[in-house]
N, C-alpha and C positions, 0 to 999 in steps of 0.2 A: 463502539467508537464511531460508527458511521452516522450516528444521530447527532453528533456534536455540532452546534452551530458554528459557522465559520465564514467570515467575509473573504473577499478576494485577497490573495496575497499581493504584496507590493513589489514593484520593480526595484532592481538594484541600481548601483552606479554604472556609468558608462564604462565599457571595457576598452583596454588598449589593444587587445588581441582579437583576431577574427576567429580564434579557435572555439570560443564560447558564443553561441548565438544569442542567448538570453540568460540573465541572472535574475532569479526570483527569490525574494525574501518572504518566507511563510508568514501568514497572519497567525498570531498566537491567541488561543482562548484558554482561560483558566476555569476548569469545571470542578469546583469544590476542592481545590488544591491539586488537581490533576491537570497537567498542562498538555495541550495538544497544539501542534503546529501544522497548518494546512498549506501545502505547497501547490497542489493541483486540486481542482481547476483554478486557473487564474485568468483574469481579463486579457492578459498578454499571451497566454498559452493554455489551451483547453486540454490537449492531450499530448502525450509522448508515446508514439506507437499506440497500443491499445490502452495504456494507462491513462484513465480519466480522473483519477482521484488518488491523492497521496497524503496520508496523515502520519506525522511522527508523534507517537504516543510517549509521553514522559521524556526522560526518566523521572520517576516520582516514587515517593514513599508515602503510602496511605496510612493514616493513623490507625491504631488498634480500634476496632469497632467500625471502621469504614470498609467499604468493599466496592468493587466494580459491579454495577448492576445495570446493564443495558437491557431494558425490557424488550419483549418481542416487537419486531418491526419488519416491514416488508421490503423486498427488492424485486426489480424486473430488469432484464436486459444486460446483466453484468455478472462477473465473477468477483467475489470478495477474496482477497488474499491476506491472511493474517500470519504474521511472522514476528516472534518475540525474541528479545535479548535477555529479558529478566521477567520473572513472575509466571503466573499461570492463568489461563482463561478457559472457562467451561463453555463450550458451544452446544446449543441445542437448536434444532430446526424442525420445520413442519414435515420433513421426511421421516422423522423419528430418530434422527442422528443425535447422539450424545457423546461428546468427545472433548477431552482436555488437551489444549495445545500448550506445549512447554517450550522453553528457549531452544531455538534452532529447528523446531518442527514447523510444518506448514499446513495450515487449513485452507483448502480451496473449495469455496462454495459457489456453484453456478446457479444463478437465479432463473435464467431463461424466462419462461412465461410467468413465473411468480414463485416466491418462497418467502417464508417468515422465519426469523431466527432471533435468539437471544444470546448475550455474551455476559457471563457473570463470573465472579470469583468462586472457585470451587468451595464446597461446604467445609472441607477439612482444613481450609486455609483461613477461614473467617475467625475474627476475634483476636487477631494478632497483627502487628504492623505488616504491611504488604508492599513489596516493591513491584513496580511495573515499568517496562520499557519495551518498545517495539515499533513496528510499522504496519499500518493497514492500508492496502491499496485496492483499487477496483480496476478490473479489466473490462472495457466495453466489449460486448460480443459482436462478432463480425456480421456483415450483411448475410441474410438467409439463416442465421443461427440465433437470432435474438429471442425467438419464441420456442426454443427447444425445452424439453422436460428438465426440471431442476435436478441437480445432483450435488453430491458432496464427496470430497476425497481428502484424506489425511496422509502426509508423508513424514516419516520420522527423520530426524536430523542425520542419523547414521546411514540413511539410504540415499542421501544427496552427495554428489561428488565434491571432493575438496581438492585444492591445489595449493602449492607453496613454491615460491621461487624468488630469489633476489630481494628479500625483505617484504614480500607480499604473501599474504595467506587469505584464501578465499573459499567460499562455499557457493556452488552453482545451485540456485534454487529452481529456476525455470530456464529452459532453452538450451542452446549449444554455445560453448565458450571454452577457449584454450584447449581445444581438442576433446572436451568432455561433453557428455549429454545427460541432462537431468531426466529422472524418471517421471517427473510431473508433466502431465499432458494438458495442453491448453488448445483453444480453438483457433488461434491465430499465431503468427510469428511473434514470439515474445522472449525477452531477455530479462533476467532478474538475478543479481549477484550480490552477495554479502562479502565485502572486501576490507581487509585491514592492511595498512602499510606501516612498517617500522619507521622510526625517525630518519628523515633524509633519504628515503627510498624512492625509486621510480617504478612506474607501471604504465605500460602502453595500452590504452583503450582503443582497440582496433575498430575500423569502420565496417564491421561485418553486418551490422543492423542499420537500417535506413534512418531510424530516429533513435537518438540516445540521450540520456541525461545522467547526471551525477547528483546524489544528495549527500551532503556532508553531515554525518551524525555526530562525530567528535573530532577534535583536533583541527588542523588547517592544512591547506595544500596550495601549490602553485601550478598554474597551467600557462605556458607561453608568456611568462613574466607577470601575470596577474595573480595576486594572492587572494584566497578565499577562506573565510572563517567557517565555523560550524553553523549548521542550520541555514544553509544556502542551497538552492536548487540551481544547477548549472545545466542548461540545455546545450548540447554539443552540436556544432555545425555539421551537417551531413557530409559524408564522403571523405573525411580526413581522419587518419589516426591521430590520437591525442595522447601526449605524454603527461601523466599525473605525477607530480613530485610532492611528497609529504614534507612538511616543515619539521622543526626541531622536536615537536611533541608526537609526531606520527599522526595518523588519522584513521578513522573508521568511516567507510562510505558505502552507499548502495549504488550500484550501476543498474540501469534499467532502460527499457525501450522495446523496439520491435518495428514491425511494418505498420504504416499508417492505415487507418480504416478507409474503405472505399467511399463512404458517405458520411455526412454530418451526424453528430450525436447531440441530443439534448439531455440535460440533467436537471432534475428537480427533486429535492429532498433525497430519497433513497432510490429513485427511479432513473434509469437511463434508457433512451430509445432513439431511433432514427425518426420517430413519429411523435409530434406533439399530441396528436389525438390519442395515441396509445398511453401516454403519460396521464392524460385526463381520465382515461378509462381506469387506469390503475389507482388513481386518487379516489375515484368513486367506489371502486371495489374495496379499498381499505376502509373508507368512510362507512360503508354499509356492511362490513364484516363478512365479505365474500372470499377473503383469503383463508387458507387453512390455518389451523391452530398449531401451536408447538406443544407436543406431548410432554407433560411434566412441568410445563411453564405456561399454564392456561389462564392464570388469574390476572395477569397484568399485560398491558400493551402501551406502546407510544402512540398517542393520538396523531391524526393527520395535522400538520402545522396549519395555522390559519393564514 
């Protein structure tokens, strides 16, 4: 998913309330019948906490004979976070990892100084119609940790804390929230929550994290008198608790954020760094085949964009 082309998302309409700092409408790309909406990065907002990239994948139904085939490609300076609502993706990387991520599971791959991975439909699912729906995000690594050794971790859905109260049901993917602590370890202060609200329910998004955002996956909601439909990214103003009210259809949203990074980050293709020179070095390393290969997926790769 990380290789999909995507232009900057567009700004939304002016807001009547101060609760939402920015409204961003993702830019949609259609990749052979598979729709991807990119909400971050945007010209109006590059990061929310450590989140420097936010892609909504699907929902889509791939025809029989089609498959997801993201060929091996490199990363530096970030962690990829893959979280599905439907379908399966087989992850392979240059560490020798081979793992299938399923709905509710989490794949967290930290590139550090450099890693290569592929994302494909598992072999036993090919040849039949395939549903796919999920979110892939990137976390920019903090100062002093951008060049750490690459690593991979997988967390099953049953190992993540869940909560339910007053018409809200959620799963804590990363961070601390509602008195719960996720087992997923990250390198900076990070929040990531999968939350569903029943019709006409309310939920208070507390100001426990310095930077926060809401992505509406399904349904619609109201905040301080403003109505927001699906596929909108809402950047919440710092320091204030925000009450989210679902409309008649209920809603499915992602809450995310964390502490801002101490210095600027640059992003080019699949590379993130505080140094433009480091990105140029990574480009040359990929162009000259100096990254490691992916065991079991050595035949193909995505060339460096021109």
